[in-house]
N, C-alpha and C positions, 0 to 999 in steps of 0.2 A: 558832125558825124555821130551817129548813134553809138552808144556804148555797146560792146559785145556782151556785157554782163547784165543779166536780169537782176542779180543781187550781188552787191560788193560791199564788204565791210573791211575796215582797217583799224586794228588795235582796239576793237570794241570791248569795253570793260564796264562792268557794273558791280558795285559793292552793296552788300546788305549786312548791317551789323559789323562793319569793319572787315568783312571777308568777301573775296571776289566770287560772285555767282557766275560771272562770265569774265574771263581773264585774257585780254589781248587777242581777241578772236578776229582772224582775218579770213574771210571767205570770198571766193570768186566763182559764182555759179553762172554758166553760160545761158543765154536765151535758148529756149526750146529744150532744155534739159529737165529730166526727172531726177531730182536730187533727194536722196534718202539721208535724213538727219538722225543719226543713231547715237544712243547713249543711255546709261542707266538712269533710273529716277534720281532727280536731284543733280543731274550733270550740268544743267544750265540751258536746256533746249527751250523751255517755256520762256525764260527770261530773254533769251535771244530773239524769239519770235515777237515778243512784246516790243522789243527795241526796233526790230525790222518794221513793225507796223506803226511806229511812232507813238505808241501808247506808254512807253517808258523811256526816259532819257538816259543815255549812257553817261557815266562819270568821265569817260574819255573815249576817244575814237569816234568813228562816224559810220553812217549807213548810206549807201546809194541804192535806190530802187529804179530800175529801167533808165539808168543814167541820170537820175535826179536825186539830190540830197534830201533825205527824209528828215522832217522837222515836225514839231507838234502842230504846225499850222498847214501842213501839206495835204489839205483835204482832197484836192483834185488828184493827187498822186495816190492817195489811199483808195480812191474810187476805181483805180486800175488793178486792185488786188482783191481776189475772191478768197474768203477765209472760212475755214471750219476749225473751230477750237475745241477744247475738251468738253465744253458745254455747248449744246447745239444752238442755243439762243432762239429757239422757236417759241411762239406764243400758244400755250395750250388751249386757250379759249377761242382761237381762230382756226378756220379750216386750212387745209394745205394750200388751197388756192389763195385764200386771203393772206396767208403768211407770205407767199411769193409776191402778191400785189403790194403789200405793205413795204417790203424791202425794195421792190422795184421803184416805188415812189421815193424812197430815201436816196436811191441812186439816180433820181431825176430821169427815169426812163419814160418816154411817151406812152400813153395808155395803149395804143395799138401795138407797139413793139413789146410792151410788158405782157400783154395778153398772148401775143403770138409766141413769144419766147417761153412763157410759163406752160402753155399747152405742149409745145415741142418737147420740153424737158420732162414733163410729167408723163407723157406718152412713152418717151424713151426709157424712163425708169419703171414703167409698168404701174404707175400710180394714178393714171388718169381717172379710172373709175372710183377712186377714193378721194378725189380732189375736194369734195364738199364735207368730208369727215373732219371733225375736230381732232387736232393732232394730240391732244391730251391723253387720248385713249390708245395711241399708237405704241407699237413695240419700239425698243431701242434701235433695232435694225432699220425699221421704216423711218424713224426720225433721222437717223444718220443719212439715209438716202435723200430725204427732203432737205437736210442741211447742206448737203453737197449741191443739190439743184439750186438752192438759194445762192451759194457761192458762185455758181456758173451763170446766174441769171443775166448779168450785165455784160457777158462775154469778156471777162477781164483777161489781160495777157499774162497775169501771174496769179497762181493759186498757192496758198499756204494752208496745208492740211495737217491737222493734228489727230492722228489715229482715225482716219476717215472710214476704215472698214471694221472698226470695233463693234462687236455685237451683230454682225451680218451673217446670215446663213450662206452656205457655199455658193448658191446661185447668185445671190445679191452681191456677194464679195467679188465674184467673177465679173458681174456687170460693172461694178464700180472700178475694178482694176482695169477692165477693157476701156472704160470711159476715160480714165486718167491717161492711159497709154495713147488713146486716139487723140486726145487734146494736145498732147505734146508732139506726137508724130505728124499728124495731118494739119493741125492748126497752129503749130509753132508756139504753143503756150508753154510757159515754164512752171514746173510744179516743185515746191518744197514740201517734202513728205516726212513729217515726224512720225516714226513708227517704232514699235517694239517687235513687229512681225518681220523677222529677218528673212523668212522665205519670200514674203511679199516684196521686200526691198531687193532681193536677189533677182526676182522675176522681172521687175519693171524699171528699176533705177539705172540710169546711165552712170551716175557717180554717187558715192556715199561719203559722208563726213562723219567721223566718230569723235564725240566730245566726252570728256570725263573731267569732273571737278572744274568745269568752266573753261577748260583748255582744249583746243582742237588737236587731236592726236594725228589725224591724217585726213586727206581728201583725195580720193581716186576712184577708179571704176571698181566694181565688185571683183572682176576677173583679175585686175592688177593687184588688188588687195590680197586675194587668195594666193597669187603667185609669190608675192613678197613675204607673206607670213608662213608659207608652207615649204617644207622640203618635198622634192618630187616623190610620188608614190606610184606603184603599179599594182594592179590586182591580177592574179594569175589563177586560172581554173585548171586544175591538173588532177590526175589520178596517181595512186601509189605514193602518197606523201607520207613517208615513214618518218619516225623521230630522227634517225640519222640524216635523212635528206634535209629536214628542217634545220638541224644543227649545222650542216654543211653550208646552207645559205646564210644562216645567222653569222657564221664565222667569216664571211667575206668582208674585206676591209672597207668596201664602199657601202655596206648595208648598215643602216642605223637602227632598224627595228623590223621584226617579222611578227605578223599576227595570222593565226590560222583559224578558219571557221569551216570545218568539214573539208570539202575539196577545193577550198579557195584560200589563197595566201594574199595578204596585203603587205607589201614590202616597201618600207621607207628607205630612200636612197640618198646618199650624199650628193650625187650628180645623176642626171638622167642616163648617161652612158653606161652606168653600172648595171642597167637592166639586162644588157647582153650577157654579162658575166653571170647574172642570176639565172637566166634561162639556160645557159650552157651547163651550169652546175646541176640544175634540176635534171636535165637530160642525162648527164653523166651518172647521176645517182639512180637512174631508172624511172623517173617520173614521166607520166604521159601528159603532155601539155595540150590543153584544148583551146585556151584563149589567154591572151595577154593584152591588157588595156590600161591606159593611164587612169589613175584614180585622183580625184580632186576633192578637197575639203569643201563643205558647204560654207556659205557666208556666216551662218550661225556658229559653226565650229571655229572659224577664224576670228570672229568677234569675241567669243568666249576666251580664246587664247590671248587676244590683245588685252582684254580686261584683266586677266590673270597677270600678265606681264606688268601692267600699270598699277596693280593693287599695292 
């Protein structure tokens, strides 16, 4: 029976200079999942990726990819992984077309399939007319797009992407984001996305894992993370918000904080049920309420809060 996990690690540990760069890391990433791997610089993300690819051996623990144990000799397994690392790995003196053909040969793709797949990807990315250009003169954004196409060339079931949208203009960023989402949703590919772009992670990731100082702090969906890290909040649009009215709301036992911006209040609550008491107090004080809606923190706000707690 196939493993349900695209990536599984157990107690993964690697030391440098006597200090753990990755410390007892255990991940379980389901097949078909877009997984955002988040953490500050130096947290251990790159070391983890190198161990996932079999390029660096752990001091203890193990890695399984697509149900198979990763070893330095697992070449066939590595061929099932498409990779975009921090360096794009493109050859400046080759054209875009020749770069794809070269990597297709490395992956032992038949010439016909290699040509068909290259044309399909280049057209999809809007690079077909530039296929004969030497990539040495390309912008970083164009190179990133071509590096992603190279990772997709052999139709791998697993993609490991390190900052794949770095340097892209908004239209190209949307194209890459839509492509990643489509791969996972319609073709059941798994994507491990290392990114500092928390808005991007929130938009497309099914799960996120947050790592700091080599240790995994948590792994869950962005929504569950926001819920666990946040007290409930409501935003209230109202008129006649006088200082005595604000004071009356702030004094309620179930209210933790009140922020006012013009005719809007953001009220942090101990429990969601306190919202009814807040609204009743505002009405009793003569405020005219136009709208009450739940306020949620962004993933970026929750991430920064988590980093502050662990500092």
